[in-house]
VOZA-802825 format. One record per residue (C-alpha): z, y, x; chain; residue in three letters. Coordinates in pm, whole numbers, plus 50000, padded with zeros to 5 digits. Example, Ala and Ser with C-alpha at 12.3 -4.5 7.8 and 13.67 -1.06 7.14 Angstrom:
BEGIN
<site z="50780" y="49550" x="51230" c="A" r="Ala"/>
<site z="50714" y="49894" x="51367" c="A" r="Ser"/>
END
This chain:
BEGIN
<site z="84146" y="35871" x="71557" c="A" r="Unk"/>
<site z="84391" y="35639" x="71729" c="A" r="Unk"/>
<site z="84598" y="35412" x="71510" c="A" r="Unk"/>
<site z="84969" y="35476" x="71550" c="A" r="Unk"/>
<site z="85168" y="35163" x="71631" c="A" r="Unk"/>
<site z="85463" y="35072" x="71412" c="A" r="Unk"/>
<site z="85792" y="35094" x="71593" c="A" r="Unk"/>
<site z="85996" y="34776" x="71634" c="A" r="Unk"/>
<site z="86300" y="34719" x="71414" c="A" r="Unk"/>
<site z="86463" y="34511" x="71686" c="A" r="Unk"/>
<site z="86348" y="34546" x="72046" c="A" r="Unk"/>
<site z="86354" y="34270" x="72306" c="A" r="Unk"/>
<site z="86709" y="34338" x="72427" c="A" r="Unk"/>
<site z="86859" y="34401" x="72079" c="A" r="Unk"/>
<site z="87110" y="34155" x="71929" c="A" r="Unk"/>
<site z="87136" y="34159" x="71548" c="A" r="Unk"/>
<site z="87450" y="34086" x="71347" c="A" r="Unk"/>
<site z="87533" y="33717" x="71294" c="A" r="Unk"/>
<site z="87406" y="33683" x="70936" c="A" r="Unk"/>
<site z="87092" y="33888" x="70992" c="A" r="Unk"/>
<site z="87022" y="33710" x="71322" c="A" r="Unk"/>
<site z="87054" y="33366" x="71160" c="A" r="Unk"/>
<site z="86807" y="33459" x="70886" c="A" r="Unk"/>
<site z="86557" y="33600" x="71136" c="A" r="Unk"/>
<site z="86592" y="33291" x="71357" c="A" r="Unk"/>
<site z="86524" y="33063" x="71060" c="A" r="Unk"/>
<site z="86203" y="33259" x="70996" c="A" r="Unk"/>
<site z="86082" y="33173" x="71346" c="A" r="Unk"/>
<site z="86174" y="32806" x="71303" c="A" r="Unk"/>
<site z="85988" y="32781" x="70971" c="A" r="Unk"/>
<site z="85685" y="32966" x="71108" c="A" r="Unk"/>
<site z="85655" y="32719" x="71396" c="A" r="Unk"/>
<site z="85770" y="32412" x="71205" c="A" r="Unk"/>
<site z="85446" y="32298" x="71044" c="A" r="Unk"/>
<site z="85249" y="32306" x="71369" c="A" r="Unk"/>
<site z="85533" y="32165" x="71579" c="A" r="Unk"/>
<site z="85585" y="31853" x="71366" c="A" r="Unk"/>
<site z="85216" y="31796" x="71288" c="A" r="Unk"/>
<site z="85125" y="31712" x="71649" c="A" r="Unk"/>
<site z="85379" y="31428" x="71698" c="A" r="Unk"/>
<site z="85299" y="31288" x="71353" c="A" r="Unk"/>
<site z="84927" y="31271" x="71437" c="A" r="Unk"/>
<site z="85005" y="31110" x="71773" c="A" r="Unk"/>
<site z="85262" y="30865" x="71638" c="A" r="Unk"/>
<site z="85540" y="31021" x="71847" c="A" r="Unk"/>
<site z="85895" y="31080" x="71719" c="A" r="Unk"/>
<site z="85931" y="31412" x="71538" c="A" r="Unk"/>
<site z="86291" y="31436" x="71656" c="A" r="Unk"/>
<site z="86177" y="31451" x="72020" c="A" r="Unk"/>
<site z="85918" y="31721" x="71943" c="A" r="Unk"/>
<site z="86186" y="31936" x="71778" c="A" r="Unk"/>
<site z="86424" y="31877" x="72069" c="A" r="Unk"/>
<site z="86152" y="31958" x="72323" c="A" r="Unk"/>
<site z="86052" y="32268" x="72129" c="A" r="Unk"/>
<site z="86404" y="32407" x="72141" c="A" r="Unk"/>
<site z="86479" y="32305" x="72499" c="A" r="Unk"/>
<site z="86135" y="32426" x="72614" c="A" r="Unk"/>
<site z="86189" y="32767" x="72458" c="A" r="Unk"/>
<site z="86522" y="32805" x="72639" c="A" r="Unk"/>
<site z="86359" y="32700" x="72969" c="A" r="Unk"/>
<site z="86086" y="32959" x="72910" c="A" r="Unk"/>
<site z="86343" y="33232" x="72843" c="A" r="Unk"/>
<site z="86525" y="33147" x="73166" c="A" r="Unk"/>
<site z="86199" y="33154" x="73366" c="A" r="Unk"/>
<site z="86097" y="33492" x="73223" c="A" r="Unk"/>
<site z="86448" y="33642" x="73254" c="A" r="Unk"/>
<site z="86465" y="33674" x="72872" c="A" r="Unk"/>
<site z="86200" y="33948" x="72879" c="A" r="Unk"/>
<site z="85937" y="33790" x="72650" c="A" r="Unk"/>
<site z="85992" y="33705" x="72279" c="A" r="Unk"/>
<site z="85805" y="33373" x="72286" c="A" r="Unk"/>
<site z="85891" y="33051" x="72101" c="A" r="Unk"/>
<site z="85725" y="32732" x="72228" c="A" r="Unk"/>
<site z="85596" y="32454" x="72003" c="A" r="Unk"/>
<site z="85370" y="32147" x="72022" c="A" r="Unk"/>
<site z="85020" y="32207" x="72160" c="A" r="Unk"/>
<site z="84713" y="32103" x="71959" c="A" r="Unk"/>
<site z="84484" y="32119" x="72262" c="A" r="Unk"/>
<site z="84595" y="31783" x="72405" c="A" r="Unk"/>
<site z="84586" y="31579" x="72082" c="A" r="Unk"/>
<site z="84246" y="31414" x="72139" c="A" r="Unk"/>
<site z="84310" y="31328" x="72505" c="A" r="Unk"/>
<site z="84658" y="31193" x="72428" c="A" r="Unk"/>
<site z="84528" y="30987" x="72136" c="A" r="Unk"/>
<site z="84263" y="30828" x="72356" c="A" r="Unk"/>
<site z="84514" y="30758" x="72633" c="A" r="Unk"/>
<site z="84758" y="30597" x="72388" c="A" r="Unk"/>
<site z="84484" y="30384" x="72227" c="A" r="Unk"/>
<site z="84346" y="30268" x="72564" c="A" r="Unk"/>
<site z="84697" y="30167" x="72667" c="A" r="Unk"/>
<site z="84745" y="29960" x="72351" c="A" r="Unk"/>
<site z="84994" y="30197" x="72196" c="A" r="Unk"/>
<site z="85186" y="30255" x="72521" c="A" r="Unk"/>
<site z="85248" y="30629" x="72570" c="A" r="Unk"/>
<site z="85301" y="30604" x="72948" c="A" r="Unk"/>
<site z="84953" y="30732" x="73044" c="A" r="Unk"/>
<site z="84972" y="31026" x="72801" c="A" r="Unk"/>
<site z="85331" y="31098" x="72902" c="A" r="Unk"/>
<site z="85246" y="31103" x="73271" c="A" r="Unk"/>
<site z="84939" y="31317" x="73208" c="A" r="Unk"/>
<site z="85138" y="31584" x="73025" c="A" r="Unk"/>
<site z="85405" y="31588" x="73296" c="A" r="Unk"/>
<site z="85124" y="31653" x="73546" c="A" r="Unk"/>
<site z="84990" y="31926" x="73319" c="A" r="Unk"/>
<site z="85325" y="32103" x="73336" c="A" r="Unk"/>
<site z="85336" y="32071" x="73714" c="A" r="Unk"/>
<site z="84979" y="32205" x="73734" c="A" r="Unk"/>
<site z="85089" y="32513" x="73541" c="A" r="Unk"/>
<site z="85360" y="32570" x="73801" c="A" r="Unk"/>
<site z="85110" y="32520" x="74087" c="A" r="Unk"/>
<site z="84869" y="32771" x="73932" c="A" r="Unk"/>
<site z="85160" y="33012" x="73881" c="A" r="Unk"/>
<site z="85214" y="32997" x="74257" c="A" r="Unk"/>
<site z="84848" y="33075" x="74322" c="A" r="Unk"/>
<site z="84863" y="33367" x="74078" c="A" r="Unk"/>
<site z="85167" y="33501" x="74261" c="A" r="Unk"/>
<site z="84986" y="33485" x="74596" c="A" r="Unk"/>
<site z="84624" y="33579" x="74520" c="A" r="Unk"/>
<site z="84628" y="33735" x="74171" c="A" r="Unk"/>
<site z="84433" y="33643" x="73856" c="A" r="Unk"/>
<site z="84069" y="33743" x="73915" c="A" r="Unk"/>
<site z="83977" y="33389" x="74021" c="A" r="Unk"/>
<site z="84081" y="33260" x="73677" c="A" r="Unk"/>
<site z="83836" y="33493" x="73504" c="A" r="Unk"/>
<site z="83562" y="33384" x="73747" c="A" r="Unk"/>
<site z="83632" y="33015" x="73693" c="A" r="Unk"/>
<site z="83683" y="33031" x="73315" c="A" r="Unk"/>
<site z="83458" y="33288" x="73147" c="A" r="Unk"/>
<site z="83416" y="33275" x="72766" c="A" r="Unk"/>
<site z="83091" y="33073" x="72795" c="A" r="Unk"/>
<site z="83303" y="32790" x="72940" c="A" r="Unk"/>
<site z="83623" y="32836" x="72737" c="A" r="Unk"/>
<site z="83442" y="32863" x="72400" c="A" r="Unk"/>
<site z="83264" y="32524" x="72407" c="A" r="Unk"/>
<site z="83576" y="32359" x="72553" c="A" r="Unk"/>
<site z="83778" y="32470" x="72251" c="A" r="Unk"/>
<site z="83499" y="32355" x="72017" c="A" r="Unk"/>
<site z="83498" y="32008" x="72174" c="A" r="Unk"/>
<site z="83875" y="31981" x="72127" c="A" r="Unk"/>
<site z="83846" y="32053" x="71754" c="A" r="Unk"/>
<site z="83526" y="31864" x="71674" c="A" r="Unk"/>
<site z="83632" y="31564" x="71881" c="A" r="Unk"/>
<site z="83909" y="31502" x="71628" c="A" r="Unk"/>
<site z="83689" y="31534" x="71318" c="A" r="Unk"/>
<site z="83651" y="31159" x="71266" c="A" r="Unk"/>
<site z="84029" y="31103" x="71264" c="A" r="Unk"/>
<site z="84078" y="31381" x="71010" c="A" r="Unk"/>
<site z="83816" y="31240" x="70771" c="A" r="Unk"/>
<site z="83955" y="30887" x="70799" c="A" r="Unk"/>
<site z="84316" y="30996" x="70737" c="A" r="Unk"/>
<site z="84200" y="31202" x="70440" c="A" r="Unk"/>
<site z="84057" y="30887" x="70281" c="A" r="Unk"/>
<site z="83694" y="31004" x="70274" c="A" r="Unk"/>
<site z="83574" y="30652" x="70354" c="A" r="Unk"/>
<site z="83436" y="30358" x="70158" c="A" r="Unk"/>
<site z="83676" y="30184" x="69914" c="A" r="Unk"/>
<site z="83941" y="30454" x="69953" c="A" r="Unk"/>
<site z="84232" y="30493" x="69708" c="A" r="Unk"/>
<site z="84145" y="30780" x="69471" c="A" r="Unk"/>
<site z="84502" y="30908" x="69504" c="A" r="Unk"/>
<site z="84457" y="30967" x="69876" c="A" r="Unk"/>
<site z="84143" y="31170" x="69812" c="A" r="Unk"/>
<site z="84320" y="31387" x="69553" c="A" r="Unk"/>
<site z="84614" y="31443" x="69788" c="A" r="Unk"/>
<site z="84390" y="31531" x="70081" c="A" r="Unk"/>
<site z="84173" y="31774" x="69881" c="A" r="Unk"/>
<site z="84480" y="31937" x="69724" c="A" r="Unk"/>
<site z="84650" y="31980" x="70062" c="A" r="Unk"/>
<site z="84334" y="32128" x="70210" c="A" r="Unk"/>
<site z="84273" y="32375" x="69925" c="A" r="Unk"/>
<site z="84635" y="32488" x="69898" c="A" r="Unk"/>
<site z="84653" y="32554" x="70271" c="A" r="Unk"/>
<site z="84320" y="32734" x="70269" c="A" r="Unk"/>
<site z="84411" y="32960" x="69975" c="A" r="Unk"/>
<site z="84751" y="33044" x="70123" c="A" r="Unk"/>
<site z="84587" y="33126" x="70453" c="A" r="Unk"/>
<site z="84340" y="33362" x="70286" c="A" r="Unk"/>
<site z="84527" y="33507" x="69986" c="A" r="Unk"/>
<site z="84902" y="33485" x="70054" c="A" r="Unk"/>
<site z="85111" y="33793" x="70130" c="A" r="Unk"/>
<site z="85417" y="33844" x="70346" c="A" r="Unk"/>
<site z="85591" y="33554" x="70513" c="A" r="Unk"/>
<site z="85382" y="33286" x="70337" c="A" r="Unk"/>
<site z="85079" y="33423" x="70522" c="A" r="Unk"/>
<site z="85249" y="33312" x="70845" c="A" r="Unk"/>
<site z="85330" y="32954" x="70739" c="A" r="Unk"/>
<site z="85017" y="32811" x="70573" c="A" r="Unk"/>
<site z="85049" y="32471" x="70747" c="A" r="Unk"/>
<site z="85412" y="32424" x="70646" c="A" r="Unk"/>
<site z="85346" y="32532" x="70287" c="A" r="Unk"/>
<site z="85041" y="32304" x="70265" c="A" r="Unk"/>
<site z="85235" y="32005" x="70397" c="A" r="Unk"/>
<site z="85516" y="32059" x="70146" c="A" r="Unk"/>
<site z="85274" y="32101" x="69855" c="A" r="Unk"/>
<site z="85068" y="31796" x="69953" c="A" r="Unk"/>
<site z="85384" y="31592" x="69998" c="A" r="Unk"/>
<site z="85509" y="31680" x="69649" c="A" r="Unk"/>
<site z="85174" y="31579" x="69499" c="A" r="Unk"/>
<site z="85194" y="31250" x="69690" c="A" r="Unk"/>
<site z="85543" y="31190" x="69548" c="A" r="Unk"/>
<site z="85414" y="31247" x="69194" c="A" r="Unk"/>
<site z="85125" y="31003" x="69254" c="A" r="Unk"/>
<site z="85361" y="30737" x="69391" c="A" r="Unk"/>
<site z="85234" y="30729" x="69749" c="A" r="Unk"/>
<site z="85558" y="30814" x="69934" c="A" r="Unk"/>
<site z="85796" y="30541" x="70053" c="A" r="Unk"/>
<site z="86154" y="30675" x="70074" c="A" r="Unk"/>
<site z="86304" y="30360" x="70226" c="A" r="Unk"/>
<site z="86306" y="30505" x="70582" c="A" r="Unk"/>
<site z="86513" y="30798" x="70455" c="A" r="Unk"/>
<site z="86761" y="30571" x="70277" c="A" r="Unk"/>
<site z="86799" y="30354" x="70586" c="A" r="Unk"/>
<site z="86834" y="30643" x="70832" c="A" r="Unk"/>
<site z="87169" y="30775" x="70952" c="A" r="Unk"/>
<site z="87273" y="31131" x="70880" c="A" r="Unk"/>
<site z="87321" y="31197" x="71250" c="A" r="Unk"/>
<site z="87103" y="31022" x="71507" c="A" r="Unk"/>
<site z="87015" y="31084" x="71870" c="A" r="Unk"/>
<site z="86647" y="31183" x="71914" c="A" r="Unk"/>
<site z="86418" y="30888" x="71999" c="A" r="Unk"/>
<site z="86370" y="30981" x="72363" c="A" r="Unk"/>
<site z="86123" y="30787" x="72581" c="A" r="Unk"/>
<site z="86218" y="30824" x="72945" c="A" r="Unk"/>
<site z="85964" y="30733" x="73218" c="A" r="Unk"/>
<site z="86195" y="30496" x="73404" c="A" r="Unk"/>
<site z="86395" y="30186" x="73324" c="A" r="Unk"/>
<site z="86710" y="30256" x="73124" c="A" r="Unk"/>
<site z="86908" y="30020" x="72905" c="A" r="Unk"/>
<site z="86988" y="30288" x="72646" c="A" r="Unk"/>
<site z="86649" y="30439" x="72562" c="A" r="Unk"/>
<site z="86304" y="30301" x="72497" c="A" r="Unk"/>
<site z="86144" y="30385" x="72828" c="A" r="Unk"/>
<site z="85824" y="30359" x="73029" c="A" r="Unk"/>
<site z="85721" y="30393" x="73391" c="A" r="Unk"/>
<site z="85495" y="30673" x="73508" c="A" r="Unk"/>
<site z="85132" y="30560" x="73497" c="A" r="Unk"/>
<site z="84861" y="30715" x="73717" c="A" r="Unk"/>
<site z="84548" y="30544" x="73583" c="A" r="Unk"/>
<site z="84222" y="30706" x="73467" c="A" r="Unk"/>
<site z="84364" y="30770" x="73119" c="A" r="Unk"/>
<site z="84622" y="30996" x="73280" c="A" r="Unk"/>
<site z="84387" y="31199" x="73500" c="A" r="Unk"/>
<site z="84145" y="31259" x="73211" c="A" r="Unk"/>
<site z="84408" y="31481" x="73046" c="A" r="Unk"/>
<site z="84440" y="31729" x="73333" c="A" r="Unk"/>
<site z="84117" y="31936" x="73293" c="A" r="Unk"/>
<site z="84238" y="32058" x="72953" c="A" r="Unk"/>
<site z="84476" y="32277" x="73152" c="A" r="Unk"/>
<site z="84179" y="32512" x="73191" c="A" r="Unk"/>
<site z="84176" y="32571" x="72816" c="A" r="Unk"/>
<site z="84548" y="32610" x="72763" c="A" r="Unk"/>
<site z="84594" y="32852" x="73053" c="A" r="Unk"/>
<site z="84325" y="33073" x="72900" c="A" r="Unk"/>
<site z="84508" y="33049" x="72566" c="A" r="Unk"/>
<site z="84836" y="33130" x="72741" c="A" r="Unk"/>
<site z="84691" y="33450" x="72886" c="A" r="Unk"/>
<site z="84539" y="33548" x="72552" c="A" r="Unk"/>
<site z="84861" y="33491" x="72355" c="A" r="Unk"/>
<site z="85068" y="33698" x="72596" c="A" r="Unk"/>
<site z="84809" y="33976" x="72597" c="A" r="Unk"/>
<site z="84812" y="34001" x="72216" c="A" r="Unk"/>
<site z="85191" y="33984" x="72198" c="A" r="Unk"/>
<site z="85215" y="34254" x="72465" c="A" r="Unk"/>
<site z="85000" y="34485" x="72251" c="A" r="Unk"/>
<site z="85220" y="34427" x="71946" c="A" r="Unk"/>
<site z="85546" y="34513" x="72123" c="A" r="Unk"/>
<site z="85387" y="34760" x="72370" c="A" r="Unk"/>
<site z="85498" y="34569" x="72680" c="A" r="Unk"/>
<site z="85271" y="34453" x="72969" c="A" r="Unk"/>
<site z="85403" y="34097" x="72986" c="A" r="Unk"/>
<site z="85133" y="33982" x="73229" c="A" r="Unk"/>
<site z="85267" y="34240" x="73475" c="A" r="Unk"/>
<site z="85637" y="34236" x="73388" c="A" r="Unk"/>
<site z="85785" y="33975" x="73413" c="A" r="Unk"/>
<site z="85435" y="33870" x="73526" c="A" r="Unk"/>
<site z="85186" y="33590" x="73457" c="A" r="Unk"/>
<site z="85337" y="33374" x="73731" c="A" r="Unk"/>
<site z="85674" y="33369" x="73552" c="A" r="Unk"/>
<site z="85527" y="33303" x="73205" c="A" r="Unk"/>
<site z="85316" y="33018" x="73346" c="A" r="Unk"/>
<site z="85621" y="32867" x="73518" c="A" r="Unk"/>
<site z="85816" y="32884" x="73192" c="A" r="Unk"/>
<site z="85536" y="32724" x="72990" c="A" r="Unk"/>
<site z="85470" y="32459" x="73257" c="A" r="Unk"/>
<site z="85833" y="32363" x="73313" c="A" r="Unk"/>
<site z="85886" y="32337" x="72936" c="A" r="Unk"/>
<site z="85579" y="32113" x="72902" c="A" r="Unk"/>
<site z="85687" y="31885" x="73188" c="A" r="Unk"/>
<site z="86038" y="31848" x="73042" c="A" r="Unk"/>
<site z="85898" y="31779" x="72694" c="A" r="Unk"/>
<site z="85674" y="31501" x="72828" c="A" r="Unk"/>
<site z="85962" y="31362" x="73035" c="A" r="Unk"/>
<site z="86150" y="31314" x="72706" c="A" r="Unk"/>
<site z="85840" y="31154" x="72549" c="A" r="Unk"/>
<site z="85729" y="31463" x="72355" c="A" r="Unk"/>
<site z="85397" y="31652" x="72334" c="A" r="Unk"/>
<site z="85289" y="31944" x="72552" c="A" r="Unk"/>
<site z="85446" y="32280" x="72470" c="A" r="Unk"/>
<site z="85258" y="32603" x="72413" c="A" r="Unk"/>
<site z="85287" y="32953" x="72273" c="A" r="Unk"/>
<site z="85154" y="33003" x="71921" c="A" r="Unk"/>
<site z="84972" y="33254" x="71708" c="A" r="Unk"/>
<site z="85242" y="33192" x="71445" c="A" r="Unk"/>
<site z="85502" y="33333" x="71684" c="A" r="Unk"/>
<site z="85292" y="33646" x="71736" c="A" r="Unk"/>
<site z="85232" y="33672" x="71361" c="A" r="Unk"/>
<site z="85602" y="33663" x="71275" c="A" r="Unk"/>
<site z="85681" y="33936" x="71528" c="A" r="Unk"/>
<site z="85390" y="34147" x="71409" c="A" r="Unk"/>
<site z="85498" y="34115" x="71045" c="A" r="Unk"/>
<site z="85876" y="34152" x="71081" c="A" r="Unk"/>
<site z="85862" y="34391" x="71381" c="A" r="Unk"/>
<site z="86154" y="34194" x="71524" c="A" r="Unk"/>
<site z="86099" y="34117" x="71894" c="A" r="Unk"/>
<site z="86457" y="34028" x="71982" c="A" r="Unk"/>
<site z="86481" y="33752" x="72243" c="A" r="Unk"/>
<site z="86825" y="33676" x="72102" c="A" r="Unk"/>
<site z="86662" y="33580" x="71771" c="A" r="Unk"/>
<site z="86414" y="33355" x="71953" c="A" r="Unk"/>
<site z="86689" y="33186" x="72153" c="A" r="Unk"/>
<site z="86893" y="33114" x="71839" c="A" r="Unk"/>
<site z="86582" y="32968" x="71674" c="A" r="Unk"/>
<site z="86559" y="32729" x="71968" c="A" r="Unk"/>
<site z="86917" y="32613" x="71913" c="A" r="Unk"/>
<site z="86843" y="32557" x="71542" c="A" r="Unk"/>
<site z="86544" y="32336" x="71633" c="A" r="Unk"/>
<site z="86762" y="32134" x="71870" c="A" r="Unk"/>
<site z="87020" y="32088" x="71594" c="A" r="Unk"/>
<site z="86753" y="31968" x="71347" c="A" r="Unk"/>
<site z="86638" y="31704" x="71597" c="A" r="Unk"/>
<site z="86976" y="31527" x="71558" c="A" r="Unk"/>
<site z="86958" y="31505" x="71175" c="A" r="Unk"/>
<site z="86842" y="31146" x="71120" c="A" r="Unk"/>
<site z="86779" y="31181" x="70745" c="A" r="Unk"/>
<site z="86574" y="31495" x="70805" c="A" r="Unk"/>
<site z="86346" y="31349" x="71071" c="A" r="Unk"/>
<site z="86310" y="31027" x="70868" c="A" r="Unk"/>
<site z="86195" y="31235" x="70570" c="A" r="Unk"/>
<site z="85924" y="31392" x="70786" c="A" r="Unk"/>
<site z="85807" y="31045" x="70891" c="A" r="Unk"/>
<site z="85732" y="30960" x="70526" c="A" r="Unk"/>
<site z="85453" y="31220" x="70501" c="A" r="Unk"/>
<site z="85143" y="31020" x="70395" c="A" r="Unk"/>
<site z="84827" y="31006" x="70606" c="A" r="Unk"/>
<site z="84633" y="31169" x="70322" c="A" r="Unk"/>
<site z="84842" y="31485" x="70353" c="A" r="Unk"/>
<site z="84785" y="31490" x="70728" c="A" r="Unk"/>
<site z="84414" y="31423" x="70678" c="A" r="Unk"/>
<site z="84365" y="31711" x="70438" c="A" r="Unk"/>
<site z="84557" y="31940" x="70672" c="A" r="Unk"/>
<site z="84368" y="31815" x="70976" c="A" r="Unk"/>
<site z="84024" y="31885" x="70828" c="A" r="Unk"/>
<site z="84120" y="32250" x="70811" c="A" r="Unk"/>
<site z="84317" y="32256" x="71135" c="A" r="Unk"/>
<site z="84059" y="32087" x="71357" c="A" r="Unk"/>
<site z="83782" y="32294" x="71204" c="A" r="Unk"/>
<site z="83974" y="32613" x="71275" c="A" r="Unk"/>
<site z="84027" y="32503" x="71636" c="A" r="Unk"/>
<site z="83652" y="32448" x="71676" c="A" r="Unk"/>
<site z="83572" y="32780" x="71507" c="A" r="Unk"/>
<site z="83805" y="32959" x="71746" c="A" r="Unk"/>
<site z="83574" y="32842" x="72023" c="A" r="Unk"/>
<site z="83290" y="33025" x="71851" c="A" r="Unk"/>
<site z="83515" y="33327" x="71805" c="A" r="Unk"/>
<site z="83583" y="33344" x="72180" c="A" r="Unk"/>
<site z="83211" y="33367" x="72253" c="A" r="Unk"/>
<site z="83138" y="33610" x="71969" c="A" r="Unk"/>
<site z="83414" y="33849" x="72076" c="A" r="Unk"/>
<site z="83279" y="33848" x="72431" c="A" r="Unk"/>
<site z="82925" y="33897" x="72298" c="A" r="Unk"/>
<site z="82790" y="33598" x="72491" c="A" r="Unk"/>
<site z="82412" y="33636" x="72507" c="A" r="Unk"/>
<site z="82240" y="33313" x="72403" c="A" r="Unk"/>
<site z="81903" y="33463" x="72481" c="A" r="Unk"/>
<site z="81998" y="33380" x="72840" c="A" r="Unk"/>
<site z="81896" y="33025" x="72922" c="A" r="Unk"/>
<site z="82200" y="32964" x="73146" c="A" r="Unk"/>
<site z="82441" y="33033" x="72858" c="A" r="Unk"/>
<site z="82244" y="32809" x="72624" c="A" r="Unk"/>
<site z="82238" y="32529" x="72884" c="A" r="Unk"/>
<site z="82610" y="32553" x="72961" c="A" r="Unk"/>
<site z="82721" y="32550" x="72598" c="A" r="Unk"/>
<site z="82482" y="32279" x="72479" c="A" r="Unk"/>
<site z="82556" y="32051" x="72775" c="A" r="Unk"/>
<site z="82930" y="32081" x="72722" c="A" r="Unk"/>
<site z="82902" y="32004" x="72350" c="A" r="Unk"/>
<site z="82680" y="31699" x="72398" c="A" r="Unk"/>
<site z="82887" y="31559" x="72686" c="A" r="Unk"/>
<site z="83215" y="31624" x="72507" c="A" r="Unk"/>
<site z="83113" y="31489" x="72166" c="A" r="Unk"/>
<site z="82857" y="31226" x="72266" c="A" r="Unk"/>
<site z="83099" y="30977" x="72417" c="A" r="Unk"/>
<site z="82989" y="31037" x="72778" c="A" r="Unk"/>
<site z="83193" y="30853" x="73042" c="A" r="Unk"/>
<site z="83187" y="30902" x="73419" c="A" r="Unk"/>
<site z="83359" y="30623" x="73616" c="A" r="Unk"/>
<site z="83434" y="30677" x="73984" c="A" r="Unk"/>
<site z="83465" y="30316" x="74109" c="A" r="Unk"/>
<site z="83739" y="30244" x="73859" c="A" r="Unk"/>
<site z="83974" y="30493" x="74030" c="A" r="Unk"/>
<site z="83916" y="30793" x="73804" c="A" r="Unk"/>
<site z="83738" y="30785" x="73470" c="A" r="Unk"/>
<site z="83638" y="31112" x="73303" c="A" r="Unk"/>
<site z="83531" y="31138" x="72941" c="A" r="Unk"/>
<site z="83544" y="31360" x="72635" c="A" r="Unk"/>
<site z="83710" y="31699" x="72674" c="A" r="Unk"/>
<site z="83787" y="31648" x="73042" c="A" r="Unk"/>
<site z="83427" y="31569" x="73137" c="A" r="Unk"/>
<site z="83300" y="31851" x="72917" c="A" r="Unk"/>
<site z="83531" y="32101" x="73089" c="A" r="Unk"/>
<site z="83424" y="31996" x="73437" c="A" r="Unk"/>
<site z="83058" y="32010" x="73331" c="A" r="Unk"/>
<site z="83100" y="32367" x="73210" c="A" r="Unk"/>
<site z="83284" y="32487" x="73519" c="A" r="Unk"/>
<site z="83025" y="32337" x="73756" c="A" r="Unk"/>
<site z="82720" y="32461" x="73563" c="A" r="Unk"/>
<site z="82867" y="32811" x="73541" c="A" r="Unk"/>
<site z="82901" y="32819" x="73919" c="A" r="Unk"/>
<site z="82561" y="32677" x="74016" c="A" r="Unk"/>
<site z="82316" y="32812" x="73756" c="A" r="Unk"/>
<site z="82155" y="33144" x="73858" c="A" r="Unk"/>
<site z="82242" y="33448" x="73653" c="A" r="Unk"/>
<site z="81970" y="33625" x="73459" c="A" r="Unk"/>
<site z="81892" y="33983" x="73374" c="A" r="Unk"/>
<site z="81973" y="34076" x="73012" c="A" r="Unk"/>
<site z="81679" y="34005" x="72783" c="A" r="Unk"/>
<site z="81500" y="34314" x="72650" c="A" r="Unk"/>
<site z="81216" y="34281" x="72403" c="A" r="Unk"/>
<site z="80899" y="34477" x="72481" c="A" r="Unk"/>
<site z="80803" y="34744" x="72234" c="A" r="Unk"/>
END
């Protein structure tokens, strides 16, 4: 028997009353908040810029899709490892990572053009689950060492950091598995708040940045050209930059998946109307603008889909107002300074769960597609990608382009999937 879908309380074109709309918009902001601020904190980027880019990016997306899709954009986890490496190799300079993410956004727009002209079948051929799954696993597992170090699970660590990290991890995990209602949608935010309060009790938090901060402050924008007002950098097109680009293969697959699931919830074929080309342009333009400001890549989120599924409110007006709220928060100096005081132990405990979930999602992709590991080609593709991605492999093309980590793993998977012969399904003899 078919399951009857619940009707929406507010459809895409509906505009709720002011008070109701404000409350619903705040729900979207809180649902996205934990993930959106966690990425810049892990990368050492200003939280204020991430909030600004989140709001501005969402508005750009709504313009590109003609306000037909209830999507809120936040910071992408997929690029954390590549951006961290690029920043470290540049001695703390974000120019390589910034340029790479701008190019990612432009690549989205280029692929949107190809989709408009020749359709989407080539994407499925290039990126089947046997390639996408290991790529996602490499992204998550590649960050495992940073999570453990931040959590304090190292020699001669302060016992308080370990308690904070374990508490943050367990609280987030239990909320994610046992919570009901809206708390089920915001496990990261709830875990961060709980871990932060424990850190305050244990005397880890330094409130001096909050006391010194202004109530109103312009977001700490990093522009990629010389300017006397802002901290700014030039575009940089070295190997650290180009190594970020192959991750586009992962995030485009995620983009398609998110819009497919959201379409089922609200009973709208978003990949056909307004169309994948428009959603890709919106996501890509938002990402390029975010990086131009010095922020992380933007992306759609499962949290956004979860809120709509739970509240049955798909109003684009609510999403747009949530974007304006995020922009407003980015100008509150005391607020963004408070976020900057979150201890590493809280982030470490959260990251152990987060990065593990990212890696497990790679397994989930392959399980849902019923990838047959009795076939040697599938086993070779997955194992090669994992070893190359996690083993520190580096491929240097005469110092012009250097590929490593996730980027090299992605290219390995794509090439092997194209050249290895396909096999007949294995059947055991009786």
